[in-house]
C-alpha positions, 0 to 999 in steps of 0.5 A: 692334938685335935684338928682345931689345934693344928697349924693352918697352912696355905700353899702358894705356887703356880705349879699344881704338882708342887702344891700337891706334893707339899700338901701330901708332905705336910698334911699329916702334921699340919692342916693345909687349909687351901692353895693359891696359884699366884700372888694376887690369889694368895692375897685373896685366899689369905684374907678368906682363910686366915692361915697361921703360915703361908708357904709362898713361891716367889716368881709366879704369873699374876702377881709375884710373891714379894708383892703378895707378902707385902700386901698380906703383911699390911692386913694380917699377922700370918707368918709367910715363909718363902719356899722357892728355887731362887736364892739370889741376894736381891730376892732374899733381901726383897722378901725379908724386907717385905715381911717374910718370916723365913726363906727356904729352898724347895730342896728343904727336907720335910722335917726341916720344913715342919721345924721352919713352920713351927719356928716361924709361929714362935716369931723366929726367922728361918733360913736355909743354910745356903741363904743364911750364908749368902746374907752373912757374906752380903752384909758382913762389913769388912772393917767394922764389927761394931754394932750400932746403938739400935742393933745393940738394943735389938740384940739385948732384947733377943738375949732376954728371950723376946720374939721379933714382934715383942722387940718391935713393941718394946722399941716402937718399931715394926717387926720387919725393921727388927728383922732387918736389924738382926740380919745386919747383926748376923752379917757383922758378927759372921753368924746365921742365927739368933743364939750364935749372935748373942753368944758371939756378941757377949764373947766380944764384949758387945753386949 
């Protein structure tokens, strides 16, 4: 693979040692095109560098990560993966609703981080296991496992192999809305990924 074909990554974190560590961890497999130390700087650097994927810390001085994600997603199609030490329900939901393609913790291993980067590029939502568990617990409805008509439509398109972006185009809704529907489906079905959601829904006669 040539340098021109490698995935272009922007690292956003207010701690220089974290940025340096991530660069060292990743640059053998991806092209780290730049770094930023705040949300505001991330927005500028994203516009200048047009990376394929941004690894975004959440809580930083000079503009937080969630605000930066929302601003970046308004103007370009890069994928943003949150990479943070925080896993509160509030942080997770805010980041996903802002348009994040994934939410990982900083103890994620190098192989898992690389898989997440490439998965995000394919339109997948990538979550650390503990984050997925929190979302499932938060969104699981105690009495209702039935899906709404829109959730069923979204899941049926997942079963056909469409990405979130393609589902959004098919249903004339935003990719962020697709992600929100899928997270609710995960919660209702008690699963943490797309494949399990489709399998479980089919087994229960919901698809």
